[in-house]
All heavy atoms as TSV, in Angstrom:
chain	resi	resn	atom	element	x	y	z
A	1	MET	N	N	-29.086	18.423	-2.827
A	1	MET	CA	C	-27.796	18.608	-2.151
A	1	MET	C	C	-27.941	18.865	-0.625
A	1	MET	O	O	-28.722	19.702	-0.268
A	1	MET	CB	C	-26.952	19.701	-2.758
A	1	MET	CG	C	-25.618	19.863	-2.124
A	1	MET	SD	S	-24.823	21.341	-2.552
A	1	MET	CE	C	-24.457	21.293	-4.204
A	2	HIS	N	N	-27.301	18.220	0.192
A	2	HIS	CA	C	-27.316	18.323	1.638
A	2	HIS	C	C	-26.021	19.152	2.116
A	2	HIS	O	O	-24.920	18.706	1.771
A	2	HIS	CB	C	-27.346	17.018	2.399
A	2	HIS	CG	C	-27.383	17.101	3.867
A	2	HIS	ND1	N	-28.596	17.669	4.434
A	2	HIS	CD2	C	-26.432	16.853	4.735
A	2	HIS	CE1	C	-28.324	17.722	5.780
A	2	HIS	NE2	N	-27.108	17.217	5.984
A	3	VAL	N	N	-26.298	20.261	2.822
A	3	VAL	CA	C	-25.194	21.019	3.422
A	3	VAL	C	C	-25.343	20.858	4.897
A	3	VAL	O	O	-26.372	21.121	5.512
A	3	VAL	CB	C	-25.301	22.529	2.933
A	3	VAL	CG1	C	-24.259	23.367	3.519
A	3	VAL	CG2	C	-25.390	22.633	1.430
A	4	ALA	N	N	-24.112	20.599	5.535
A	4	ALA	CA	C	-24.022	20.473	6.916
A	4	ALA	C	C	-24.369	21.824	7.485
A	4	ALA	O	O	-23.948	22.918	7.079
A	4	ALA	CB	C	-22.757	20.044	7.375
A	5	PRO	N	N	-25.130	21.886	8.713
A	5	PRO	CA	C	-25.421	23.192	9.275
A	5	PRO	C	C	-24.194	23.713	9.957
A	5	PRO	O	O	-23.247	23.025	10.378
A	5	PRO	CB	C	-26.449	22.748	10.474
A	5	PRO	CG	C	-26.157	21.275	10.709
A	5	PRO	CD	C	-25.719	20.694	9.380
A	6	MET	N	N	-24.161	25.015	10.119
A	6	MET	CA	C	-23.133	25.744	10.717
A	6	MET	C	C	-23.128	25.540	12.249
A	6	MET	O	O	-24.170	25.429	12.836
A	6	MET	CB	C	-23.185	27.249	10.458
A	6	MET	CG	C	-23.088	27.623	9.017
A	6	MET	SD	S	-21.359	27.494	8.356
A	6	MET	CE	C	-20.505	28.815	9.298
A	7	ARG	N	N	-21.905	25.467	12.753
A	7	ARG	CA	C	-21.849	25.275	14.314
A	7	ARG	C	C	-22.102	26.611	14.931
A	7	ARG	O	O	-21.659	27.598	14.416
A	7	ARG	CB	C	-20.466	24.794	14.602
A	7	ARG	CG	C	-20.126	23.374	14.131
A	7	ARG	CD	C	-18.900	22.933	14.718
A	7	ARG	NE	N	-18.591	21.726	14.161
A	7	ARG	CZ	C	-17.566	20.764	14.652
A	7	ARG	NH1	N	-16.898	21.309	15.689
A	7	ARG	NH2	N	-17.407	19.709	14.222
A	8	SER	N	N	-22.710	26.537	15.984
A	8	SER	CA	C	-23.034	27.745	16.768
A	8	SER	C	C	-21.909	28.407	17.534
A	8	SER	O	O	-21.769	29.533	17.747
A	8	SER	CB	C	-24.195	27.597	17.792
A	8	SER	OG	O	-23.902	26.613	18.743
A	9	THR	N	N	-20.944	27.470	17.903
A	9	THR	CA	C	-19.760	27.824	18.592
A	9	THR	C	C	-18.495	27.459	17.827
A	9	THR	O	O	-18.335	26.357	17.348
A	9	THR	CB	C	-19.570	27.149	19.992
A	9	THR	OG1	O	-19.501	25.770	19.901
A	9	THR	CG2	C	-20.730	27.635	20.924
A	10	PRO	N	N	-17.582	28.368	17.510
A	10	PRO	CA	C	-16.412	28.155	16.697
A	10	PRO	C	C	-15.448	27.197	17.549
A	10	PRO	O	O	-15.336	27.279	18.792
A	10	PRO	CB	C	-15.757	29.472	16.555
A	10	PRO	CG	C	-16.241	30.301	17.753
A	10	PRO	CD	C	-17.686	29.816	18.105
A	11	VAL	N	N	-14.917	26.269	16.812
A	11	VAL	CA	C	-13.883	25.469	17.466
A	11	VAL	C	C	-12.469	26.022	17.166
A	11	VAL	O	O	-12.191	26.204	15.993
A	11	VAL	CB	C	-14.064	23.967	16.819
A	11	VAL	CG1	C	-13.022	23.043	17.400
A	11	VAL	CG2	C	-15.314	23.494	17.169
A	12	GLN	N	N	-11.666	26.134	18.185
A	12	GLN	CA	C	-10.359	26.642	18.040
A	12	GLN	C	C	-9.284	25.720	18.745
A	12	GLN	O	O	-9.589	25.242	19.722
A	12	GLN	CB	C	-10.238	28.064	18.611
A	12	GLN	CG	C	-11.055	29.056	17.851
A	12	GLN	CD	C	-10.877	30.472	18.425
A	12	GLN	OE1	O	-10.239	30.584	19.330
A	12	GLN	NE2	N	-11.516	31.413	17.736
A	13	ASP	N	N	-8.309	25.543	18.039
A	13	ASP	CA	C	-7.187	24.809	18.647
A	13	ASP	C	C	-6.192	25.860	19.106
A	13	ASP	O	O	-5.381	26.507	18.302
A	13	ASP	CB	C	-6.575	23.892	17.594
A	13	ASP	CG	C	-5.460	23.049	18.068
A	13	ASP	OD1	O	-4.863	23.324	19.224
A	13	ASP	OD2	O	-5.122	22.051	17.587
A	14	HIS	N	N	-6.177	26.091	20.345
A	14	HIS	CA	C	-5.353	27.165	20.905
A	14	HIS	C	C	-3.850	27.007	20.762
A	14	HIS	O	O	-3.097	27.925	20.513
A	14	HIS	CB	C	-5.723	27.512	22.420
A	14	HIS	CG	C	-7.121	27.946	22.565
A	14	HIS	ND1	N	-7.552	29.259	22.193
A	14	HIS	CD2	C	-8.231	27.241	22.998
A	14	HIS	CE1	C	-8.833	29.259	22.497
A	14	HIS	NE2	N	-9.282	28.158	22.855
A	15	ILE	N	N	-3.577	25.716	20.858
A	15	ILE	CA	C	-2.074	25.448	20.642
A	15	ILE	C	C	-1.626	25.570	19.226
A	15	ILE	O	O	-0.535	26.318	19.045
A	15	ILE	CB	C	-1.743	23.953	21.054
A	15	ILE	CG1	C	-1.999	23.822	22.600
A	15	ILE	CG2	C	-0.363	23.564	20.671
A	15	ILE	CD1	C	-1.830	22.416	23.122
A	16	ALA	N	N	-2.449	25.251	18.332
A	16	ALA	CA	C	-2.258	25.537	16.864
A	16	ALA	C	C	-2.095	27.018	16.560
A	16	ALA	O	O	-1.316	27.481	15.770
A	16	ALA	CB	C	-3.166	24.780	15.992
A	17	LEU	N	N	-3.164	27.801	17.115
A	17	LEU	CA	C	-3.038	29.185	16.972
A	17	LEU	C	C	-1.819	29.851	17.549
A	17	LEU	O	O	-1.227	30.765	16.896
A	17	LEU	CB	C	-4.327	29.852	17.607
A	17	LEU	CG	C	-5.695	29.493	16.874
A	17	LEU	CD1	C	-6.726	29.968	17.722
A	17	LEU	CD2	C	-5.673	29.962	15.477
A	18	ALA	N	N	-1.343	29.365	18.633
A	18	ALA	CA	C	-0.173	29.959	19.282
A	18	ALA	C	C	1.058	29.540	18.330
A	18	ALA	O	O	1.958	30.465	18.207
A	18	ALA	CB	C	0.078	29.370	20.678
A	19	GLU	N	N	1.119	28.394	17.778
A	19	GLU	CA	C	2.201	27.973	16.946
A	19	GLU	C	C	2.219	28.836	15.700
A	19	GLU	O	O	3.352	29.205	15.267
A	19	GLU	CB	C	2.152	26.626	16.603
A	19	GLU	CG	C	2.400	25.554	17.835
A	19	GLU	CD	C	2.284	24.267	17.531
A	19	GLU	OE1	O	1.732	23.855	16.355
A	19	GLU	OE2	O	2.700	23.283	18.400
A	20	ILE	N	N	1.050	29.094	15.137
A	20	ILE	CA	C	0.990	29.867	13.997
A	20	ILE	C	C	1.441	31.324	14.197
A	20	ILE	O	O	2.187	31.956	13.402
A	20	ILE	CB	C	-0.489	29.931	13.431
A	20	ILE	CG1	C	-0.869	28.545	12.860
A	20	ILE	CG2	C	-0.652	31.032	12.393
A	20	ILE	CD1	C	-2.349	28.312	12.608
A	21	GLU	N	N	1.181	31.800	15.365
A	21	GLU	CA	C	1.599	33.160	15.794
A	21	GLU	C	C	3.065	33.133	15.907
A	21	GLU	O	O	3.694	34.190	15.394
A	21	GLU	CB	C	0.889	33.596	17.068
A	21	GLU	CG	C	1.228	34.993	17.472
A	21	GLU	CD	C	0.486	35.409	18.694
A	21	GLU	OE1	O	-0.528	34.882	18.988
A	21	GLU	OE2	O	0.866	36.565	19.269
A	22	LEU	N	N	3.592	32.198	16.512
A	22	LEU	CA	C	5.127	32.092	16.753
A	22	LEU	C	C	5.804	32.011	15.320
A	22	LEU	O	O	6.822	32.633	15.094
A	22	LEU	CB	C	5.489	30.943	17.618
A	22	LEU	CG	C	5.123	31.144	19.125
A	22	LEU	CD1	C	5.347	29.784	19.811
A	22	LEU	CD2	C	5.780	32.215	19.825
A	23	CYS	N	N	5.230	31.272	14.460
A	23	CYS	CA	C	5.819	31.146	13.047
A	23	CYS	C	C	5.770	32.439	12.381
A	23	CYS	O	O	6.727	32.811	11.743
A	23	CYS	CB	C	5.056	30.092	12.308
A	23	CYS	SG	S	5.422	28.334	12.768
A	24	GLY	N	N	4.745	33.085	12.534
A	24	GLY	CA	C	4.610	34.432	11.965
A	24	GLY	C	C	5.722	35.437	12.514
A	24	GLY	O	O	6.305	36.157	11.711
A	25	GLU	N	N	6.015	35.350	13.809
A	25	GLU	CA	C	6.961	36.224	14.370
A	25	GLU	C	C	8.291	35.853	13.885
A	25	GLU	O	O	9.212	36.812	13.734
A	25	GLU	CB	C	6.947	36.014	15.966
A	25	GLU	CG	C	5.651	36.554	16.647
A	25	GLU	CD	C	5.412	38.044	16.412
A	25	GLU	OE1	O	6.540	38.784	16.447
A	25	GLU	OE2	O	4.292	38.592	16.461
A	26	LEU	N	N	8.578	34.554	13.676
A	26	LEU	CA	C	9.953	34.166	13.134
A	26	LEU	C	C	10.007	34.644	11.675
A	26	LEU	O	O	11.112	35.013	11.196
A	26	LEU	CB	C	9.998	32.642	13.177
A	26	LEU	CG	C	10.280	32.096	14.617
A	26	LEU	CD1	C	10.274	30.504	14.545
A	26	LEU	CD2	C	11.736	32.475	15.095
A	27	MET	N	N	8.884	34.522	10.873
A	27	MET	CA	C	9.015	34.951	9.484
A	27	MET	C	C	9.292	36.534	9.412
A	27	MET	O	O	10.056	36.986	8.553
A	27	MET	CB	C	7.732	34.646	8.788
A	27	MET	CG	C	7.630	33.126	8.456
A	27	MET	SD	S	6.241	32.837	7.350
A	27	MET	CE	C	4.995	32.566	8.514
A	28	ILE	N	N	8.699	37.234	10.331
A	28	ILE	CA	C	8.903	38.703	10.270
A	28	ILE	C	C	10.329	38.915	10.688
A	28	ILE	O	O	11.031	39.804	10.049
A	28	ILE	CB	C	7.936	39.279	11.333
A	28	ILE	CG1	C	6.499	39.311	10.717
A	28	ILE	CG2	C	8.297	40.952	11.607
A	28	ILE	CD1	C	5.471	39.706	11.871
A	29	ALA	N	N	10.853	38.276	11.720
A	29	ALA	CA	C	12.186	38.476	12.122
A	29	ALA	C	C	13.183	38.027	10.993
A	29	ALA	O	O	14.192	38.799	10.716
A	29	ALA	CB	C	12.602	37.598	13.403
A	30	ALA	N	N	12.960	36.929	10.274
A	30	ALA	CA	C	13.773	36.484	9.226
A	30	ALA	C	C	13.812	37.456	8.018
A	30	ALA	O	O	14.889	37.695	7.472
A	30	ALA	CB	C	13.315	35.137	8.764
A	31	SER	N	N	12.703	38.067	7.796
A	31	SER	CA	C	12.599	38.939	6.644
A	31	SER	C	C	13.362	40.275	7.035
A	31	SER	O	O	13.815	40.918	6.018
A	31	SER	CB	C	11.144	39.353	6.379
A	31	SER	OG	O	10.568	40.029	7.269
A	32	ALA	N	N	13.580	40.635	8.251
A	32	ALA	CA	C	14.195	41.781	8.648
A	32	ALA	C	C	15.741	41.626	9.009
A	32	ALA	O	O	16.538	42.489	9.148
A	32	ALA	CB	C	13.532	42.368	9.818
A	33	ALA	N	N	16.124	40.263	8.934
A	33	ALA	CA	C	17.461	39.927	9.222
A	33	ALA	C	C	18.465	40.315	8.135
A	33	ALA	O	O	17.979	40.284	6.853
A	33	ALA	CB	C	17.615	38.530	9.564
A	34	ASP	N	N	19.659	40.610	8.407
A	34	ASP	CA	C	20.679	40.949	7.381
A	34	ASP	C	C	21.212	39.665	6.811
A	34	ASP	O	O	21.473	39.711	5.565
A	34	ASP	CB	C	21.765	41.676	8.036
A	34	ASP	CG	C	21.296	43.108	8.511
A	34	ASP	OD1	O	20.520	43.670	7.831
A	34	ASP	OD2	O	21.937	43.669	9.441
A	35	GLY	N	N	21.365	38.552	7.474
A	35	GLY	CA	C	22.024	37.401	6.926
A	35	GLY	C	C	21.063	36.469	6.282
A	35	GLY	O	O	19.837	36.823	6.193
A	36	GLU	N	N	21.528	35.313	5.955
A	36	GLU	CA	C	20.672	34.364	5.325
A	36	GLU	C	C	19.858	33.556	6.402
A	36	GLU	O	O	18.739	33.160	6.024
A	36	GLU	CB	C	21.551	33.302	4.568
A	36	GLU	CG	C	20.892	32.358	3.780
A	36	GLU	CD	C	21.900	31.441	2.851
A	36	GLU	OE1	O	22.701	31.997	2.282
A	36	GLU	OE2	O	21.610	30.213	2.959
A	37	ARG	N	N	20.405	33.380	7.549
A	37	ARG	CA	C	19.716	32.791	8.681
A	37	ARG	C	C	19.639	33.506	9.932
A	37	ARG	O	O	20.410	34.401	10.183
A	37	ARG	CB	C	20.270	31.370	8.965
A	37	ARG	CG	C	20.337	30.485	7.791
A	37	ARG	CD	C	21.233	29.270	8.099
A	37	ARG	NE	N	21.282	28.412	6.891
A	37	ARG	CZ	C	20.788	27.131	6.892
A	37	ARG	NH1	N	20.013	26.702	7.807
A	37	ARG	NH2	N	20.958	26.426	5.901
A	38	LEU	N	N	18.568	33.177	10.801
A	38	LEU	CA	C	18.634	33.725	12.057
A	38	LEU	C	C	19.490	33.027	13.018
A	38	LEU	O	O	19.621	31.759	12.851
A	38	LEU	CB	C	17.203	33.798	12.642
A	38	LEU	CG	C	16.091	34.566	12.001
A	38	LEU	CD1	C	14.739	34.339	12.659
A	38	LEU	CD2	C	16.428	36.100	12.174
A	39	SER	N	N	20.223	33.701	13.849
A	39	SER	CA	C	21.067	33.079	14.766
A	39	SER	C	C	20.199	32.326	15.879
A	39	SER	O	O	19.132	32.749	16.104
A	39	SER	CB	C	22.031	34.032	15.483
A	39	SER	OG	O	21.308	34.905	16.331
A	40	PRO	N	N	20.707	31.353	16.563
A	40	PRO	CA	C	19.976	30.650	17.591
A	40	PRO	C	C	19.583	31.670	18.698
A	40	PRO	O	O	18.524	31.611	19.288
A	40	PRO	CB	C	20.998	29.642	18.211
A	40	PRO	CG	C	21.790	29.312	16.977
A	40	PRO	CD	C	21.988	30.542	16.178
A	41	ASP	N	N	20.409	32.521	19.022
A	41	ASP	CA	C	20.157	33.559	19.956
A	41	ASP	C	C	18.936	34.520	19.595
A	41	ASP	O	O	18.150	34.906	20.364
A	41	ASP	CB	C	21.353	34.439	20.287
A	41	ASP	CG	C	22.494	33.753	21.086
A	41	ASP	OD1	O	22.158	32.739	21.750
A	41	ASP	OD2	O	23.682	34.222	20.995
A	42	ARG	N	N	19.009	34.857	18.255
A	42	ARG	CA	C	17.950	35.676	17.696
A	42	ARG	C	C	16.538	34.978	17.717
A	42	ARG	O	O	15.601	35.571	18.058
A	42	ARG	CB	C	18.162	36.233	16.403
A	42	ARG	CG	C	17.216	37.055	15.689
A	42	ARG	CD	C	17.126	38.458	16.452
A	42	ARG	NE	N	15.976	39.168	15.734
A	42	ARG	CZ	C	14.910	39.748	16.384
A	42	ARG	NH1	N	14.808	39.685	17.758
A	42	ARG	NH2	N	13.979	40.338	15.734
A	43	ILE	N	N	16.551	33.680	17.451
A	43	ILE	CA	C	15.390	32.836	17.524
A	43	ILE	C	C	14.894	32.868	18.832
A	43	ILE	O	O	13.687	33.025	19.150
A	43	ILE	CB	C	15.617	31.377	16.868
A	43	ILE	CG1	C	16.017	31.536	15.437
A	43	ILE	CG2	C	14.566	30.434	17.281
A	43	ILE	CD1	C	16.561	30.168	14.973
A	44	ASP	N	N	15.760	32.508	19.854
A	44	ASP	CA	C	15.316	32.582	21.250
A	44	ASP	C	C	14.586	33.881	21.663
A	44	ASP	O	O	13.579	34.003	22.436
A	44	ASP	CB	C	16.506	32.231	22.196
A	44	ASP	CG	C	16.980	30.791	22.180
A	44	ASP	OD1	O	16.248	29.980	21.529
A	44	ASP	OD2	O	17.999	30.439	22.616
A	45	GLU	N	N	15.303	35.045	21.117
A	45	GLU	CA	C	14.821	36.355	21.542
A	45	GLU	C	C	13.464	36.511	20.935
A	45	GLU	O	O	12.494	36.930	21.581
A	45	GLU	CB	C	15.750	37.354	20.932
A	45	GLU	CG	C	15.369	38.808	21.240
A	45	GLU	CD	C	16.292	39.792	20.628
A	45	GLU	OE1	O	17.405	39.458	20.364
A	45	GLU	OE2	O	15.802	41.011	20.287
A	46	VAL	N	N	13.173	36.123	19.624
A	46	VAL	CA	C	11.927	36.303	18.931
A	46	VAL	C	C	10.832	35.446	19.728
A	46	VAL	O	O	9.683	35.834	19.886
A	46	VAL	CB	C	12.033	35.808	17.523
A	46	VAL	CG1	C	10.611	35.792	16.788
A	46	VAL	CG2	C	12.816	36.871	16.789
A	47	LEU	N	N	11.171	34.185	20.098
A	47	LEU	CA	C	10.242	33.291	20.823
A	47	LEU	C	C	10.160	33.601	22.195
A	47	LEU	O	O	9.400	32.911	22.961
A	47	LEU	CB	C	10.735	31.856	20.499
A	47	LEU	CG	C	10.787	31.415	18.931
A	47	LEU	CD1	C	11.241	29.953	18.854
A	47	LEU	CD2	C	9.396	31.629	18.336
A	48	LYS	N	N	10.895	34.509	22.740
A	48	LYS	CA	C	10.820	34.849	24.103
A	48	LYS	C	C	11.316	33.611	24.913
A	48	LYS	O	O	10.600	33.442	26.043
A	48	LYS	CB	C	9.539	35.384	24.496
A	48	LYS	CG	C	9.166	36.706	23.747
A	48	LYS	CD	C	7.732	37.212	24.218
A	48	LYS	CE	C	7.404	38.465	23.507
A	48	LYS	NZ	N	6.625	38.358	22.380
A	49	VAL	N	N	12.399	33.047	24.521
A	49	VAL	CA	C	12.906	31.851	25.367
A	49	VAL	C	C	14.019	32.388	26.323
A	49	VAL	O	O	14.821	33.199	25.864
A	49	VAL	CB	C	13.538	30.752	24.418
A	49	VAL	CG1	C	14.151	29.711	25.217
A	49	VAL	CG2	C	12.420	30.251	23.541
A	50	GLY	N	N	14.007	32.055	27.555
A	50	GLY	CA	C	14.885	32.518	28.501
A	50	GLY	C	C	14.918	31.573	29.708
A	50	GLY	O	O	14.086	30.797	29.860
A	51	ALA	N	N	15.784	31.977	30.584
A	51	ALA	CA	C	16.055	31.285	31.800
A	51	ALA	C	C	14.808	31.332	32.788
A	51	ALA	O	O	14.486	30.510	33.515
A	51	ALA	CB	C	17.247	31.679	32.639
A	52	ASP	N	N	14.046	32.454	32.588
A	52	ASP	CA	C	12.918	32.809	33.440
A	52	ASP	C	C	11.596	32.122	32.904
A	52	ASP	O	O	10.609	32.255	33.595
A	52	ASP	CB	C	12.753	34.341	33.572
A	52	ASP	CG	C	13.852	34.948	34.297
A	52	ASP	OD1	O	14.616	34.358	34.977
A	52	ASP	OD2	O	14.023	36.141	34.240
A	53	VAL	N	N	11.688	31.613	31.806
A	53	VAL	CA	C	10.450	31.030	31.172
A	53	VAL	C	C	10.498	29.485	31.139
A	53	VAL	O	O	11.361	28.876	30.848
A	53	VAL	CB	C	10.390	31.482	29.688
A	53	VAL	CG1	C	9.181	30.824	29.037
A	53	VAL	CG2	C	10.352	33.033	29.553
A	54	VAL	N	N	9.324	28.973	31.833
A	54	VAL	CA	C	9.212	27.524	31.942
A	54	VAL	C	C	7.977	27.087	31.176
A	54	VAL	O	O	6.969	27.597	31.404
A	54	VAL	CB	C	9.135	27.096	33.322
A	54	VAL	CG1	C	8.926	25.575	33.365
A	54	VAL	CG2	C	10.409	27.470	34.142
A	55	VAL	N	N	8.212	26.299	30.234
A	55	VAL	CA	C	7.075	25.754	29.288
A	55	VAL	C	C	6.761	24.320	29.729
A	55	VAL	O	O	7.762	23.590	29.601
A	55	VAL	CB	C	7.202	25.889	27.903
A	55	VAL	CG1	C	6.089	25.376	27.022
A	55	VAL	CG2	C	7.461	27.536	27.535
A	56	GLU	N	N	5.626	24.027	30.180
A	56	GLU	CA	C	5.415	22.548	30.403
A	56	GLU	C	C	4.321	22.009	29.386
A	56	GLU	O	O	3.250	22.543	29.246
A	56	GLU	CB	C	4.780	22.555	31.830
A	56	GLU	CG	C	5.720	22.719	32.824
A	56	GLU	CD	C	5.170	22.470	34.250
A	56	GLU	OE1	O	4.238	21.604	34.339
A	56	GLU	OE2	O	5.551	23.158	35.287
A	57	TRP	N	N	4.759	21.062	28.673
A	57	TRP	CA	C	3.928	20.454	27.637
A	57	TRP	C	C	3.314	19.204	28.270
A	57	TRP	O	O	3.962	18.513	29.050
A	57	TRP	CB	C	4.724	20.060	26.440
A	57	TRP	CG	C	5.322	21.191	25.709
A	57	TRP	CD1	C	6.571	21.754	25.826
A	57	TRP	CD2	C	4.613	22.052	24.805
A	57	TRP	NE1	N	6.657	22.836	25.032
A	57	TRP	CE2	C	5.607	22.991	24.445
A	57	TRP	CE3	C	3.435	22.061	24.255
A	57	TRP	CZ2	C	5.255	23.999	23.364
A	57	TRP	CZ3	C	3.086	23.077	23.299
A	57	TRP	CH2	C	4.016	23.967	22.961
A	58	PRO	N	N	2.022	18.882	27.885
A	58	PRO	CA	C	1.497	17.662	28.349
A	58	PRO	C	C	2.224	16.456	28.002
A	58	PRO	O	O	2.643	16.373	26.777
A	58	PRO	CB	C	-0.017	17.742	27.952
A	58	PRO	CG	C	-0.015	18.731	26.838
A	58	PRO	CD	C	1.127	19.582	27.043
A	59	ARG	N	N	2.337	15.487	28.782
A	59	ARG	CA	C	2.948	14.243	28.386
A	59	ARG	C	C	2.166	13.513	27.352
A	59	ARG	O	O	0.946	13.333	27.634
A	59	ARG	CB	C	3.279	13.343	29.683
A	59	ARG	CG	C	4.302	13.961	30.429
A	59	ARG	CD	C	4.560	13.091	31.565
A	59	ARG	NE	N	5.808	12.509	31.299
A	59	ARG	CZ	C	6.414	11.487	31.979
A	59	ARG	NH1	N	5.903	10.995	33.046
A	59	ARG	NH2	N	7.512	10.967	31.654
A	60	GLN	N	N	2.666	12.966	26.414
A	60	GLN	CA	C	1.947	12.185	25.406
A	60	GLN	C	C	2.453	10.712	25.447
A	60	GLN	O	O	3.568	10.555	25.737
A	60	GLN	CB	C	2.075	12.745	23.953
A	60	GLN	CG	C	1.580	14.043	23.898
A	60	GLN	CD	C	1.710	14.657	22.435
A	60	GLN	OE1	O	2.433	13.992	21.585
A	60	GLN	NE2	N	1.037	15.700	22.123
A	61	ARG	N	N	1.520	9.836	25.048
A	61	ARG	CA	C	1.868	8.460	25.142
A	61	ARG	C	C	2.607	8.165	23.867
A	61	ARG	O	O	2.335	8.697	22.784
A	61	ARG	CB	C	0.606	7.608	25.123
A	61	ARG	CG	C	-0.091	7.531	26.468
A	61	ARG	CD	C	-1.253	6.648	26.192
A	61	ARG	NE	N	-1.789	6.100	27.422
A	61	ARG	CZ	C	-2.897	5.428	27.416
A	61	ARG	NH1	N	-3.653	5.252	26.410
A	61	ARG	NH2	N	-3.201	4.943	28.563
A	62	ARG	N	N	3.600	7.330	23.917
A	62	ARG	CA	C	4.371	7.009	22.710
A	62	ARG	C	C	3.682	5.837	22.048
A	62	ARG	O	O	3.079	4.884	22.869
A	62	ARG	CB	C	5.749	6.542	23.030
A	62	ARG	CG	C	6.702	7.714	23.475
A	62	ARG	CD	C	8.048	7.263	23.668
A	62	ARG	NE	N	8.790	8.367	23.842
A	62	ARG	CZ	C	10.073	8.395	23.590
A	62	ARG	NH1	N	10.732	7.453	23.092
A	62	ARG	NH2	N	10.738	9.536	23.889
A	63	ARG	N	N	3.543	5.777	20.748
A	63	ARG	CA	C	2.823	4.641	20.066
A	63	ARG	C	C	3.864	3.907	19.296
A	63	ARG	O	O	4.700	4.648	18.587
A	63	ARG	CB	C	1.673	5.162	19.282
A	63	ARG	CG	C	0.552	5.780	20.022
A	63	ARG	CD	C	-0.512	6.242	19.235
A	63	ARG	NE	N	-1.658	6.860	20.055
A	63	ARG	CZ	C	-2.777	7.317	19.393
A	63	ARG	NH1	N	-2.905	7.103	18.094
A	63	ARG	NH2	N	-3.646	7.812	20.192
A	64	SER	N	N	3.707	2.647	19.246
A	64	SER	CA	C	4.658	1.783	18.352
A	64	SER	C	C	4.032	1.859	16.950
A	64	SER	O	O	2.861	1.660	16.755
A	64	SER	CB	C	4.719	0.527	18.987
A	64	SER	OG	O	5.361	-0.322	18.029
A	65	CYS	N	N	4.960	2.080	16.027
A	65	CYS	CA	C	4.520	2.080	14.600
A	65	CYS	C	C	4.750	0.677	13.962
A	65	CYS	O	O	4.239	0.466	12.845
A	65	CYS	CB	C	5.256	3.184	13.821
A	65	CYS	SG	S	4.877	4.783	14.389
A	66	GLY	N	N	5.599	-0.126	14.565
A	66	GLY	CA	C	5.912	-1.369	13.957
A	66	GLY	C	C	4.883	-2.439	14.193
A	66	GLY	O	O	4.026	-2.354	15.012
A	67	GLY	N	N	5.136	-3.628	13.622
A	67	GLY	CA	C	4.353	-4.721	13.821
A	67	GLY	C	C	4.432	-5.376	15.144
A	67	GLY	O	O	3.574	-6.029	15.688
A	68	GLY	N	N	5.713	-5.323	15.709
A	68	GLY	CA	C	5.857	-5.787	16.991
A	68	GLY	C	C	5.804	-7.206	17.141
A	68	GLY	O	O	5.757	-7.843	18.155
A	69	GLY	N	N	5.964	-8.016	16.036
A	69	GLY	CA	C	6.001	-9.456	16.070
A	69	GLY	C	C	4.662	-10.095	16.284
A	69	GLY	O	O	4.572	-11.225	16.639
A	70	ARG	N	N	3.590	-9.348	16.291
A	70	ARG	CA	C	2.290	-9.930	16.411
A	70	ARG	C	C	1.848	-10.775	15.209
A	70	ARG	O	O	2.243	-10.506	14.123
A	70	ARG	CB	C	1.174	-8.868	16.603
A	70	ARG	CG	C	1.375	-8.105	17.866
A	70	ARG	CD	C	0.297	-7.133	18.016
A	70	ARG	NE	N	0.616	-6.338	19.143
A	70	ARG	CZ	C	-0.267	-5.276	19.547
A	70	ARG	NH1	N	-1.232	-4.931	18.856
A	70	ARG	NH2	N	0.021	-4.610	20.643
A	71	SER	N	N	1.194	-11.884	15.454
A	71	SER	CA	C	0.735	-12.725	14.230
A	71	SER	C	C	-0.775	-12.823	14.307
A	71	SER	O	O	-1.391	-12.443	15.116
A	71	SER	CB	C	1.339	-14.034	14.271
A	71	SER	OG	O	1.477	-14.593	15.600
């Protein structure tokens, strides 16, 4: 049996880790909420969304999923 060697440096997806952390914060807030759902204002508060916060996401290329009439 062949086992792949362990990598010496861990590979981390920092964006994925940040998204997981934000999801965890939302779950904690939802479990503490009185109602069935969090209000949009409460979600913004938990995610620290406000007028002073600017988030810039890298532009991604759009890919076509259709056949596009190619033959």
